[in-house]
PyMOL Python script that loads the backbone (N, CA, C, O; Angstrom):
from pymol import cmd

cmd.read_pdbstr("""\
ATOM      1  N   MET A   1      32.010  29.035  88.012  1.00  0.00           N
ATOM      2  CA  MET A   1      32.139  29.229  89.438  1.00  0.00           C
ATOM      3  C   MET A   1      32.506  30.688  89.721  1.00  0.00           C
ATOM      4  O   MET A   1      33.414  31.243  89.102  1.00  0.00           O
ATOM      5  N   LYS A   2      31.805  31.281  90.639  1.00  0.00           N
ATOM      6  CA  LYS A   2      32.059  32.671  91.009  1.00  0.00           C
ATOM      7  C   LYS A   2      33.116  32.710  92.108  1.00  0.00           C
ATOM      8  O   LYS A   2      32.911  32.174  93.198  1.00  0.00           O
ATOM      9  N   THR A   3      34.234  33.341  91.816  1.00  0.00           N
ATOM     10  CA  THR A   3      35.283  33.477  92.810  1.00  0.00           C
ATOM     11  C   THR A   3      35.335  34.926  93.246  1.00  0.00           C
ATOM     12  O   THR A   3      35.703  35.809  92.471  1.00  0.00           O
ATOM     13  N   GLU A   4      34.963  35.163  94.496  1.00  0.00           N
ATOM     14  CA  GLU A   4      34.997  36.519  95.024  1.00  0.00           C
ATOM     15  C   GLU A   4      36.357  36.810  95.615  1.00  0.00           C
ATOM     16  O   GLU A   4      36.993  35.946  96.219  1.00  0.00           O
ATOM     17  N   LYS A   5      36.790  38.044  95.430  1.00  0.00           N
ATOM     18  CA  LYS A   5      37.998  38.549  96.061  1.00  0.00           C
ATOM     19  C   LYS A   5      37.579  39.732  96.910  1.00  0.00           C
ATOM     20  O   LYS A   5      36.581  40.395  96.626  1.00  0.00           O
ATOM     21  N   LEU A   6      38.340  39.987  97.944  1.00  0.00           N
ATOM     22  CA  LEU A   6      38.020  41.086  98.837  1.00  0.00           C
ATOM     23  C   LEU A   6      38.777  42.329  98.403  1.00  0.00           C
ATOM     24  O   LEU A   6      39.981  42.278  98.149  1.00  0.00           O
ATOM     25  N   TYR A   7      38.060  43.450  98.318  1.00  0.00           N
ATOM     26  CA  TYR A   7      38.641  44.732  97.924  1.00  0.00           C
ATOM     27  C   TYR A   7      38.396  45.746  99.032  1.00  0.00           C
ATOM     28  O   TYR A   7      37.404  45.678  99.756  1.00  0.00           O
ATOM     29  N   LEU A   8      39.319  46.680  99.142  1.00  0.00           N
ATOM     30  CA  LEU A   8      39.126  47.838  99.991  1.00  0.00           C
ATOM     31  C   LEU A   8      38.810  48.988  99.052  1.00  0.00           C
ATOM     32  O   LEU A   8      39.597  49.306  98.160  1.00  0.00           O
ATOM     33  N   ILE A   9      37.661  49.607  99.253  1.00  0.00           N
ATOM     34  CA  ILE A   9      37.279  50.748  98.424  1.00  0.00           C
ATOM     35  C   ILE A   9      37.274  51.979  99.311  1.00  0.00           C
ATOM     36  O   ILE A   9      36.526  52.059 100.285  1.00  0.00           O
ATOM     37  N   ALA A  10      38.118  52.933  98.960  1.00  0.00           N
ATOM     38  CA  ALA A  10      38.235  54.180  99.708  1.00  0.00           C
ATOM     39  C   ALA A  10      37.925  55.324  98.758  1.00  0.00           C
ATOM     40  O   ALA A  10      38.364  55.318  97.608  1.00  0.00           O
ATOM     41  N   TYR A  11      37.172  56.304  99.237  1.00  0.00           N
ATOM     42  CA  TYR A  11      36.782  57.398  98.352  1.00  0.00           C
ATOM     43  C   TYR A  11      36.820  58.746  99.063  1.00  0.00           C
ATOM     44  O   TYR A  11      36.648  58.845 100.278  1.00  0.00           O
ATOM     45  N   ASP A  12      37.050  59.773  98.260  1.00  0.00           N
ATOM     46  CA  ASP A  12      37.049  61.164  98.710  1.00  0.00           C
ATOM     47  C   ASP A  12      36.364  61.955  97.608  1.00  0.00           C
ATOM     48  O   ASP A  12      36.969  62.248  96.577  1.00  0.00           O
ATOM     49  N   ILE A  13      35.107  62.297  97.827  1.00  0.00           N
ATOM     50  CA  ILE A  13      34.287  62.948  96.807  1.00  0.00           C
ATOM     51  C   ILE A  13      34.080  64.408  97.214  1.00  0.00           C
ATOM     52  O   ILE A  13      33.720  64.691  98.357  1.00  0.00           O
ATOM     53  N   THR A  14      34.307  65.329  96.282  1.00  0.00           N
ATOM     54  CA  THR A  14      34.329  66.760  96.609  1.00  0.00           C
ATOM     55  C   THR A  14      32.963  67.434  96.660  1.00  0.00           C
ATOM     56  O   THR A  14      32.857  68.575  97.111  1.00  0.00           O
ATOM     57  N   ASN A  15      31.932  66.758  96.210  1.00  0.00           N
ATOM     58  CA  ASN A  15      30.598  67.346  96.155  1.00  0.00           C
ATOM     59  C   ASN A  15      29.653  66.510  97.016  1.00  0.00           C
ATOM     60  O   ASN A  15      29.601  65.289  96.862  1.00  0.00           O
ATOM     61  N   ASP A  16      28.910  67.144  97.914  1.00  0.00           N
ATOM     62  CA  ASP A  16      28.038  66.411  98.841  1.00  0.00           C
ATOM     63  C   ASP A  16      26.990  65.554  98.136  1.00  0.00           C
ATOM     64  O   ASP A  16      26.695  64.446  98.584  1.00  0.00           O
ATOM     65  N   LYS A  17      26.431  66.051  97.046  1.00  0.00           N
ATOM     66  CA  LYS A  17      25.398  65.304  96.330  1.00  0.00           C
ATOM     67  C   LYS A  17      26.000  64.040  95.682  1.00  0.00           C
ATOM     68  O   LYS A  17      25.424  62.956  95.764  1.00  0.00           O
ATOM     69  N   ARG A  18      27.167  64.203  95.040  1.00  0.00           N
ATOM     70  CA  ARG A  18      27.836  63.038  94.449  1.00  0.00           C
ATOM     71  C   ARG A  18      28.347  62.095  95.542  1.00  0.00           C
ATOM     72  O   ARG A  18      28.323  60.876  95.375  1.00  0.00           O
ATOM     73  N   LEU A  19      28.808  62.663  96.655  1.00  0.00           N
ATOM     74  CA  LEU A  19      29.266  61.849  97.778  1.00  0.00           C
ATOM     75  C   LEU A  19      28.155  60.923  98.252  1.00  0.00           C
ATOM     76  O   LEU A  19      28.394  59.741  98.494  1.00  0.00           O
ATOM     77  N   ALA A  20      26.957  61.444  98.384  1.00  0.00           N
ATOM     78  CA  ALA A  20      25.824  60.626  98.827  1.00  0.00           C
ATOM     79  C   ALA A  20      25.555  59.484  97.842  1.00  0.00           C
ATOM     80  O   ALA A  20      25.251  58.366  98.257  1.00  0.00           O
ATOM     81  N   LYS A  21      25.667  59.764  96.547  1.00  0.00           N
ATOM     82  CA  LYS A  21      25.426  58.729  95.530  1.00  0.00           C
ATOM     83  C   LYS A  21      26.524  57.659  95.555  1.00  0.00           C
ATOM     84  O   LYS A  21      26.240  56.464  95.461  1.00  0.00           O
ATOM     85  N   VAL A  22      27.779  58.103  95.682  1.00  0.00           N
ATOM     86  CA  VAL A  22      28.889  57.151  95.736  1.00  0.00           C
ATOM     87  C   VAL A  22      28.788  56.314  97.009  1.00  0.00           C
ATOM     88  O   VAL A  22      28.960  55.096  96.964  1.00  0.00           O
ATOM     89  N   ARG A  23      28.512  56.954  98.136  1.00  0.00           N
ATOM     90  CA  ARG A  23      28.375  56.233  99.410  1.00  0.00           C
ATOM     91  C   ARG A  23      27.286  55.167  99.301  1.00  0.00           C
ATOM     92  O   ARG A  23      27.484  54.030  99.730  1.00  0.00           O
ATOM     93  N   LYS A  24      26.149  55.527  98.735  1.00  0.00           N
ATOM     94  CA  LYS A  24      25.033  54.582  98.593  1.00  0.00           C
ATOM     95  C   LYS A  24      25.447  53.389  97.726  1.00  0.00           C
ATOM     96  O   LYS A  24      25.134  52.244  98.051  1.00  0.00           O
ATOM     97  N   LEU A  25      26.152  53.661  96.625  1.00  0.00           N
ATOM     98  CA  LEU A  25      26.602  52.593  95.740  1.00  0.00           C
ATOM     99  C   LEU A  25      27.592  51.676  96.453  1.00  0.00           C
ATOM    100  O   LEU A  25      27.434  50.456  96.424  1.00  0.00           O
ATOM    101  N   VAL A  26      28.612  52.250  97.092  1.00  0.00           N
ATOM    102  CA  VAL A  26      29.633  51.436  97.756  1.00  0.00           C
ATOM    103  C   VAL A  26      29.008  50.610  98.879  1.00  0.00           C
ATOM    104  O   VAL A  26      29.292  49.418  99.003  1.00  0.00           O
ATOM    105  N   TYR A  27      28.165  51.231  99.691  1.00  0.00           N
ATOM    106  CA  TYR A  27      27.528  50.504 100.798  1.00  0.00           C
ATOM    107  C   TYR A  27      26.626  49.381 100.299  1.00  0.00           C
ATOM    108  O   TYR A  27      26.421  48.401 101.015  1.00  0.00           O
ATOM    109  N   SER A  28      26.082  49.496  99.090  1.00  0.00           N
ATOM    110  CA  SER A  28      25.221  48.432  98.564  1.00  0.00           C
ATOM    111  C   SER A  28      26.019  47.163  98.254  1.00  0.00           C
ATOM    112  O   SER A  28      25.436  46.083  98.155  1.00  0.00           O
ATOM    113  N   TYR A  29      27.332  47.275  98.100  1.00  0.00           N
ATOM    114  CA  TYR A  29      28.195  46.129  97.836  1.00  0.00           C
ATOM    115  C   TYR A  29      29.001  45.706  99.064  1.00  0.00           C
ATOM    116  O   TYR A  29      29.507  44.584  99.098  1.00  0.00           O
ATOM    117  N   ALA A  30      29.132  46.555 100.053  1.00  0.00           N
ATOM    118  CA  ALA A  30      30.095  46.387 101.142  1.00  0.00           C
ATOM    119  C   ALA A  30      29.661  45.410 102.227  1.00  0.00           C
ATOM    120  O   ALA A  30      28.472  45.208 102.474  1.00  0.00           O
ATOM    121  N   LEU A  31      30.671  44.807 102.871  1.00  0.00           N
ATOM    122  CA  LEU A  31      30.454  44.006 104.074  1.00  0.00           C
ATOM    123  C   LEU A  31      30.531  44.887 105.308  1.00  0.00           C
ATOM    124  O   LEU A  31      29.801  44.679 106.277  1.00  0.00           O
ATOM    125  N   GLY A  32      31.407  45.859 105.269  1.00  0.00           N
ATOM    126  CA  GLY A  32      31.594  46.740 106.408  1.00  0.00           C
ATOM    127  C   GLY A  32      32.803  47.608 106.200  1.00  0.00           C
ATOM    128  O   GLY A  32      33.492  47.501 105.186  1.00  0.00           O
ATOM    129  N   GLY A  33      33.059  48.466 107.156  1.00  0.00           N
ATOM    130  CA  GLY A  33      34.193  49.358 107.062  1.00  0.00           C
ATOM    131  C   GLY A  33      33.956  50.583 107.908  1.00  0.00           C
ATOM    132  O   GLY A  33      33.157  50.560 108.844  1.00  0.00           O
ATOM    133  N   GLN A  34      34.649  51.648 107.580  1.00  0.00           N
ATOM    134  CA  GLN A  34      34.510  52.881 108.336  1.00  0.00           C
ATOM    135  C   GLN A  34      34.360  54.050 107.375  1.00  0.00           C
ATOM    136  O   GLN A  34      35.229  54.283 106.536  1.00  0.00           O
ATOM    137  N   LYS A  35      33.282  54.770 107.493  1.00  0.00           N
ATOM    138  CA  LYS A  35      32.990  55.970 106.708  1.00  0.00           C
ATOM    139  C   LYS A  35      33.310  55.784 105.234  1.00  0.00           C
ATOM    140  O   LYS A  35      32.501  55.218 104.500  1.00  0.00           O
ATOM    141  N   SER A  36      34.472  56.248 104.781  1.00  0.00           N
ATOM    142  CA  SER A  36      34.752  56.207 103.345  1.00  0.00           C
ATOM    143  C   SER A  36      35.826  55.184 102.972  1.00  0.00           C
ATOM    144  O   SER A  36      36.533  55.365 101.981  1.00  0.00           O
ATOM    145  N   ALA A  37      35.951  54.125 103.748  1.00  0.00           N
ATOM    146  CA  ALA A  37      36.830  53.005 103.409  1.00  0.00           C
ATOM    147  C   ALA A  37      36.109  51.724 103.813  1.00  0.00           C
ATOM    148  O   ALA A  37      35.905  51.467 104.999  1.00  0.00           O
ATOM    149  N   LEU A  38      35.728  50.931 102.832  1.00  0.00           N
ATOM    150  CA  LEU A  38      34.898  49.761 103.104  1.00  0.00           C
ATOM    151  C   LEU A  38      35.462  48.503 102.480  1.00  0.00           C
ATOM    152  O   LEU A  38      36.112  48.549 101.435  1.00  0.00           O
ATOM    153  N   GLU A  39      35.204  47.372 103.134  1.00  0.00           N
ATOM    154  CA  GLU A  39      35.584  46.066 102.622  1.00  0.00           C
ATOM    155  C   GLU A  39      34.442  45.549 101.743  1.00  0.00           C
ATOM    156  O   GLU A  39      33.288  45.493 102.165  1.00  0.00           O
ATOM    157  N   VAL A  40      34.794  45.174 100.515  1.00  0.00           N
ATOM    158  CA  VAL A  40      33.776  44.793  99.543  1.00  0.00           C
ATOM    159  C   VAL A  40      34.194  43.507  98.832  1.00  0.00           C
ATOM    160  O   VAL A  40      35.230  43.490  98.166  1.00  0.00           O
ATOM    161  N   PRO A  41      33.406  42.418  98.958  1.00  0.00           N
ATOM    162  CA  PRO A  41      33.701  41.197  98.204  1.00  0.00           C
ATOM    163  C   PRO A  41      33.097  41.307  96.803  1.00  0.00           C
ATOM    164  O   PRO A  41      31.908  41.593  96.661  1.00  0.00           O
ATOM    165  N   LEU A  42      33.903  41.081  95.776  1.00  0.00           N
ATOM    166  CA  LEU A  42      33.419  41.208  94.407  1.00  0.00           C
ATOM    167  C   LEU A  42      33.965  40.089  93.533  1.00  0.00           C
ATOM    168  O   LEU A  42      35.123  39.693  93.668  1.00  0.00           O
ATOM    169  N   THR A  43      33.129  39.585  92.641  1.00  0.00           N
ATOM    170  CA  THR A  43      33.599  38.704  91.579  1.00  0.00           C
ATOM    171  C   THR A  43      34.080  39.605  90.451  1.00  0.00           C
ATOM    172  O   THR A  43      33.902  40.822  90.507  1.00  0.00           O
ATOM    173  N   LYS A  44      34.691  39.012  89.425  1.00  0.00           N
ATOM    174  CA  LYS A  44      35.099  39.812  88.262  1.00  0.00           C
ATOM    175  C   LYS A  44      33.900  40.542  87.668  1.00  0.00           C
ATOM    176  O   LYS A  44      33.986  41.715  87.304  1.00  0.00           O
ATOM    177  N   LYS A  45      32.784  39.829  87.576  1.00  0.00           N
ATOM    178  CA  LYS A  45      31.568  40.403  86.990  1.00  0.00           C
ATOM    179  C   LYS A  45      31.009  41.540  87.851  1.00  0.00           C
ATOM    180  O   LYS A  45      30.655  42.594  87.324  1.00  0.00           O
ATOM    181  N   THR A  46      30.926  41.336  89.170  1.00  0.00           N
ATOM    182  CA  THR A  46      30.371  42.393  90.016  1.00  0.00           C
ATOM    183  C   THR A  46      31.326  43.580  90.117  1.00  0.00           C
ATOM    184  O   THR A  46      30.881  44.713  90.299  1.00  0.00           O
ATOM    185  N   LEU A  47      32.640  43.335  90.000  1.00  0.00           N
ATOM    186  CA  LEU A  47      33.595  44.443  89.975  1.00  0.00           C
ATOM    187  C   LEU A  47      33.360  45.302  88.735  1.00  0.00           C
ATOM    188  O   LEU A  47      33.328  46.529  88.822  1.00  0.00           O
ATOM    189  N   LYS A  48      33.195  44.659  87.588  1.00  0.00           N
ATOM    190  CA  LYS A  48      32.912  45.403  86.346  1.00  0.00           C
ATOM    191  C   LYS A  48      31.601  46.172  86.464  1.00  0.00           C
ATOM    192  O   LYS A  48      31.516  47.325  86.041  1.00  0.00           O
ATOM    193  N   ASP A  49      30.582  45.538  87.038  1.00  0.00           N
ATOM    194  CA  ASP A  49      29.278  46.185  87.228  1.00  0.00           C
ATOM    195  C   ASP A  49      29.410  47.395  88.159  1.00  0.00           C
ATOM    196  O   ASP A  49      28.851  48.458  87.890  1.00  0.00           O
ATOM    197  N   PHE A  50      30.152  47.222  89.251  1.00  0.00           N
ATOM    198  CA  PHE A  50      30.372  48.307  90.201  1.00  0.00           C
ATOM    199  C   PHE A  50      31.064  49.493  89.522  1.00  0.00           C
ATOM    200  O   PHE A  50      30.637  50.637  89.676  1.00  0.00           O
ATOM    201  N   ILE A  51      32.135  49.215  88.769  1.00  0.00           N
ATOM    202  CA  ILE A  51      32.883  50.281  88.092  1.00  0.00           C
ATOM    203  C   ILE A  51      32.006  50.988  87.062  1.00  0.00           C
ATOM    204  O   ILE A  51      32.074  52.209  86.919  1.00  0.00           O
ATOM    205  N   LYS A  52      31.187  50.229  86.348  1.00  0.00           N
ATOM    206  CA  LYS A  52      30.273  50.820  85.349  1.00  0.00           C
ATOM    207  C   LYS A  52      29.302  51.795  86.013  1.00  0.00           C
ATOM    208  O   LYS A  52      29.012  52.852  85.452  1.00  0.00           O
ATOM    209  N   LYS A  53      28.802  51.457  87.191  1.00  0.00           N
ATOM    210  CA  LYS A  53      27.886  52.329  87.923  1.00  0.00           C
ATOM    211  C   LYS A  53      28.618  53.514  88.562  1.00  0.00           C
ATOM    212  O   LYS A  53      28.053  54.598  88.703  1.00  0.00           O
ATOM    213  N   LEU A  54      29.880  53.295  88.947  1.00  0.00           N
ATOM    214  CA  LEU A  54      30.657  54.319  89.641  1.00  0.00           C
ATOM    215  C   LEU A  54      31.130  55.431  88.709  1.00  0.00           C
ATOM    216  O   LEU A  54      31.070  56.605  89.073  1.00  0.00           O
ATOM    217  N   LYS A  55      31.599  55.078  87.515  1.00  0.00           N
ATOM    218  CA  LYS A  55      32.214  56.048  86.602  1.00  0.00           C
ATOM    219  C   LYS A  55      31.374  57.305  86.350  1.00  0.00           C
ATOM    220  O   LYS A  55      31.934  58.402  86.360  1.00  0.00           O
ATOM    221  N   PRO A  56      30.063  57.201  86.125  1.00  0.00           N
ATOM    222  CA  PRO A  56      29.292  58.432  85.873  1.00  0.00           C
ATOM    223  C   PRO A  56      29.184  59.342  87.103  1.00  0.00           C
ATOM    224  O   PRO A  56      28.856  60.521  86.971  1.00  0.00           O
ATOM    225  N   LEU A  57      29.455  58.809  88.284  1.00  0.00           N
ATOM    226  CA  LEU A  57      29.332  59.600  89.513  1.00  0.00           C
ATOM    227  C   LEU A  57      30.592  60.395  89.844  1.00  0.00           C
ATOM    228  O   LEU A  57      30.543  61.321  90.654  1.00  0.00           O
ATOM    229  N   ILE A  58      31.710  60.046  89.231  1.00  0.00           N
ATOM    230  CA  ILE A  58      33.007  60.621  89.584  1.00  0.00           C
ATOM    231  C   ILE A  58      33.350  61.794  88.665  1.00  0.00           C
ATOM    232  O   ILE A  58      33.184  61.724  87.447  1.00  0.00           O
ATOM    233  N   LYS A  59      33.828  62.860  89.277  1.00  0.00           N
ATOM    234  CA  LYS A  59      34.274  64.042  88.533  1.00  0.00           C
ATOM    235  C   LYS A  59      35.771  64.228  88.729  1.00  0.00           C
ATOM    236  O   LYS A  59      36.406  63.472  89.464  1.00  0.00           O
ATOM    237  N   GLU A  60      36.332  65.238  88.069  1.00  0.00           N
ATOM    238  CA  GLU A  60      37.775  65.447  88.003  1.00  0.00           C
ATOM    239  C   GLU A  60      38.494  65.477  89.350  1.00  0.00           C
ATOM    240  O   GLU A  60      39.568  64.886  89.465  1.00  0.00           O
ATOM    241  N   ARG A  61      37.958  66.133  90.364  1.00  0.00           N
ATOM    242  CA  ARG A  61      38.648  66.285  91.649  1.00  0.00           C
ATOM    243  C   ARG A  61      38.349  65.159  92.644  1.00  0.00           C
ATOM    244  O   ARG A  61      38.915  65.139  93.737  1.00  0.00           O
ATOM    245  N   ASP A  62      37.474  64.230  92.282  1.00  0.00           N
ATOM    246  CA  ASP A  62      37.121  63.124  93.163  1.00  0.00           C
ATOM    247  C   ASP A  62      38.192  62.035  93.114  1.00  0.00           C
ATOM    248  O   ASP A  62      38.941  61.930  92.142  1.00  0.00           O
ATOM    249  N   LYS A  63      38.253  61.230  94.171  1.00  0.00           N
ATOM    250  CA  LYS A  63      39.190  60.107  94.231  1.00  0.00           C
ATOM    251  C   LYS A  63      38.455  58.858  94.691  1.00  0.00           C
ATOM    252  O   LYS A  63      37.686  58.896  95.651  1.00  0.00           O
ATOM    253  N   VAL A  64      38.696  57.763  94.005  1.00  0.00           N
ATOM    254  CA  VAL A  64      38.202  56.459  94.436  1.00  0.00           C
ATOM    255  C   VAL A  64      39.328  55.461  94.217  1.00  0.00           C
ATOM    256  O   VAL A  64      39.837  55.331  93.103  1.00  0.00           O
ATOM    257  N   ASN A  65      39.715  54.765  95.258  1.00  0.00           N
ATOM    258  CA  ASN A  65      40.740  53.726  95.172  1.00  0.00           C
ATOM    259  C   ASN A  65      40.075  52.382  95.414  1.00  0.00           C
ATOM    260  O   ASN A  65      39.356  52.202  96.397  1.00  0.00           O
ATOM    261  N   ILE A  66      40.317  51.445  94.516  1.00  0.00           N
ATOM    262  CA  ILE A  66      39.830  50.081  94.667  1.00  0.00           C
ATOM    263  C   ILE A  66      41.075  49.207  94.777  1.00  0.00           C
ATOM    264  O   ILE A  66      41.820  49.048  93.811  1.00  0.00           O
ATOM    265  N   ILE A  67      41.290  48.650  95.952  1.00  0.00           N
ATOM    266  CA  ILE A  67      42.519  47.928  96.246  1.00  0.00           C
ATOM    267  C   ILE A  67      42.180  46.481  96.575  1.00  0.00           C
ATOM    268  O   ILE A  67      41.439  46.210  97.520  1.00  0.00           O
ATOM    269  N   GLN A  68      42.724  45.555  95.794  1.00  0.00           N
ATOM    270  CA  GLN A  68      42.474  44.141  96.070  1.00  0.00           C
ATOM    271  C   GLN A  68      43.304  43.707  97.273  1.00  0.00           C
ATOM    272  O   GLN A  68      44.508  43.957  97.334  1.00  0.00           O
ATOM    273  N   ILE A  69      42.652  43.061  98.221  1.00  0.00           N
ATOM    274  CA  ILE A  69      43.327  42.540  99.404  1.00  0.00           C
ATOM    275  C   ILE A  69      43.701  41.089  99.116  1.00  0.00           C
ATOM    276  O   ILE A  69      42.829  40.227  99.006  1.00  0.00           O
ATOM    277  N   ASP A  70      44.989  40.825  98.995  1.00  0.00           N
ATOM    278  CA  ASP A  70      45.464  39.469  98.693  1.00  0.00           C
ATOM    279  C   ASP A  70      45.433  38.596  99.927  1.00  0.00           C
ATOM    280  O   ASP A  70      45.776  39.022 101.031  1.00  0.00           O
ATOM    281  N   ASN A  71      45.017  37.372  99.711  1.00  0.00           N
ATOM    282  CA  ASN A  71      45.041  36.316 100.728  1.00  0.00           C
ATOM    283  C   ASN A  71      44.704  36.826 102.127  1.00  0.00           C
ATOM    284  O   ASN A  71      43.533  37.051 102.433  1.00  0.00           O
ATOM    285  N   GLU A  72      45.687  37.006 102.959  1.00  0.00           N
ATOM    286  CA  GLU A  72      45.441  37.441 104.330  1.00  0.00           C
ATOM    287  C   GLU A  72      46.046  38.816 104.552  1.00  0.00           C
ATOM    288  O   GLU A  72      47.268  38.960 104.529  1.00  0.00           O
ATOM    289  N   PRO A  73      45.221  39.825 104.765  1.00  0.00           N
ATOM    290  CA  PRO A  73      45.756  41.168 105.001  1.00  0.00           C
ATOM    291  C   PRO A  73      46.423  41.257 106.372  1.00  0.00           C
ATOM    292  O   PRO A  73      46.139  40.455 107.261  1.00  0.00           O
ATOM    293  N   LEU A  74      47.298  42.224 106.534  1.00  0.00           N
ATOM    294  CA  LEU A  74      47.883  42.501 107.846  1.00  0.00           C
ATOM    295  C   LEU A  74      46.867  43.299 108.645  1.00  0.00           C
ATOM    296  O   LEU A  74      46.383  44.330 108.179  1.00  0.00           O
ATOM    297  N   LEU A  75      46.543  42.836 109.833  1.00  0.00           N
ATOM    298  CA  LEU A  75      45.530  43.472 110.668  1.00  0.00           C
ATOM    299  C   LEU A  75      46.159  43.876 111.993  1.00  0.00           C
ATOM    300  O   LEU A  75      46.928  43.110 112.575  1.00  0.00           O
ATOM    301  N   PHE A  76      45.838  45.071 112.474  1.00  0.00           N
ATOM    302  CA  PHE A  76      46.402  45.572 113.712  1.00  0.00           C
ATOM    303  C   PHE A  76      45.304  46.113 114.611  1.00  0.00           C
ATOM    304  O   PHE A  76      44.233  46.485 114.131  1.00  0.00           O
ATOM    305  N   GLY A  77      45.562  46.158 115.909  1.00  0.00           N
ATOM    306  CA  GLY A  77      44.591  46.699 116.850  1.00  0.00           C
ATOM    307  C   GLY A  77      43.321  45.884 116.863  1.00  0.00           C
ATOM    308  O   GLY A  77      43.362  44.663 117.012  1.00  0.00           O
ATOM    309  N   ARG A  78      42.193  46.551 116.707  1.00  0.00           N
ATOM    310  CA  ARG A  78      40.888  45.881 116.751  1.00  0.00           C
ATOM    311  C   ARG A  78      40.444  45.353 115.392  1.00  0.00           C
ATOM    312  O   ARG A  78      39.349  44.804 115.265  1.00  0.00           O
ATOM    313  N   ALA A  79      41.288  45.518 114.379  1.00  0.00           N
ATOM    314  CA  ALA A  79      40.936  45.066 113.034  1.00  0.00           C
ATOM    315  C   ALA A  79      40.681  43.569 113.030  1.00  0.00           C
ATOM    316  O   ALA A  79      41.384  42.820 113.708  1.00  0.00           O
ATOM    317  N   ASP A  80      39.689  43.127 112.279  1.00  0.00           N
ATOM    318  CA  ASP A  80      39.333  41.721 112.201  1.00  0.00           C
ATOM    319  C   ASP A  80      38.963  41.399 110.762  1.00  0.00           C
ATOM    320  O   ASP A  80      38.254  42.170 110.116  1.00  0.00           O
ATOM    321  N   PHE A  81      39.431  40.280 110.262  1.00  0.00           N
ATOM    322  CA  PHE A  81      39.084  39.846 108.917  1.00  0.00           C
ATOM    323  C   PHE A  81      37.641  39.362 108.917  1.00  0.00           C
ATOM    324  O   PHE A  81      37.270  38.520 109.734  1.00  0.00           O
ATOM    325  N   ILE A  82      36.832  39.879 108.018  1.00  0.00           N
ATOM    326  CA  ILE A  82      35.420  39.507 107.950  1.00  0.00           C
ATOM    327  C   ILE A  82      35.277  38.269 107.081  1.00  0.00           C
ATOM    328  O   ILE A  82      35.706  38.255 105.927  1.00  0.00           O
ATOM    329  N   THR A  83      34.669  37.225 107.646  1.00  0.00           N
ATOM    330  CA  THR A  83      34.410  36.019 106.869  1.00  0.00           C
ATOM    331  C   THR A  83      32.912  35.921 106.613  1.00  0.00           C
ATOM    332  O   THR A  83      32.098  36.401 107.402  1.00  0.00           O
ATOM    333  N   TYR A  84      32.570  35.297 105.505  1.00  0.00           N
ATOM    334  CA  TYR A  84      31.165  35.162 105.146  1.00  0.00           C
ATOM    335  C   TYR A  84      31.020  33.932 104.258  1.00  0.00           C
ATOM    336  O   TYR A  84      31.995  33.473 103.662  1.00  0.00           O
ATOM    337  N   ASP A  85      29.823  33.410 104.172  1.00  0.00           N
ATOM    338  CA  ASP A  85      29.525  32.297 103.287  1.00  0.00           C
ATOM    339  C   ASP A  85      28.817  32.826 102.056  1.00  0.00           C
ATOM    340  O   ASP A  85      28.036  33.773 102.149  1.00  0.00           O
ATOM    341  N   ASN A  86      29.081  32.225 100.897  1.00  0.00           N
ATOM    342  CA  ASN A  86      28.363  32.619  99.689  1.00  0.00           C
ATOM    343  C   ASN A  86      26.870  32.471  99.918  1.00  0.00           C
ATOM    344  O   ASN A  86      26.419  31.486 100.503  1.00  0.00           O
ATOM    345  N   GLY A  87      26.113  33.438  99.463  1.00  0.00           N
ATOM    346  CA  GLY A  87      24.669  33.400  99.633  1.00  0.00           C
ATOM    347  C   GLY A  87      24.184  34.046 100.905  1.00  0.00           C
ATOM    348  O   GLY A  87      22.977  34.197 101.093  1.00  0.00           O
ATOM    349  N   VAL A  88      25.095  34.435 101.792  1.00  0.00           N
ATOM    350  CA  VAL A  88      24.723  35.091 103.043  1.00  0.00           C
ATOM    351  C   VAL A  88      24.716  36.605 102.813  1.00  0.00           C
ATOM    352  O   VAL A  88      25.658  37.153 102.240  1.00  0.00           O
ATOM    353  N   ILE A  89      23.681  37.257 103.249  1.00  0.00           N
ATOM    354  CA  ILE A  89      23.583  38.704 103.144  1.00  0.00           C
ATOM    355  C   ILE A  89      23.814  39.288 104.521  1.00  0.00           C
ATOM    356  O   ILE A  89      23.106  38.959 105.473  1.00  0.00           O
ATOM    357  N   ILE A  90      24.814  40.162 104.625  1.00  0.00           N
ATOM    358  CA  ILE A  90      25.122  40.807 105.907  1.00  0.00           C
ATOM    359  C   ILE A  90      24.580  42.211 105.871  1.00  0.00           C
ATOM    360  O   ILE A  90      24.930  43.000 104.993  1.00  0.00           O
ATOM    361  N   VAL A  91      23.722  42.527 106.830  1.00  0.00           N
ATOM    362  CA  VAL A  91      23.107  43.860 106.872  1.00  0.00           C
ATOM    363  C   VAL A  91      23.617  44.598 108.088  1.00  0.00           C
ATOM    364  O   VAL A  91      23.231  45.743 108.323  1.00  0.00           O
TER     365      VAL A  91
END
""", "prot")
cmd.dss("prot")
cmd.show_as("cartoon", "prot")
cmd.util.cbc("prot")
cmd.orient("prot")
């Protein structure tokens, strides 16, 4: 059984060319977010796959934070928890 957990992936990439590659990779997994901080549902397997693809893109001065969001995150203002069904693709 695939159990997805929700992660917040935030990045700060110092090179425009690498930034474009990292952005494309993160957005390919993401449900949504804002610019360089996105909500991404991942299983253990897809998290490992994501990290394997990400590592060659990152250089010494770049930053990528992958933060697991436990159960129910604290939401303020217009923030809304994104729900989805397995097998649904959100574009």
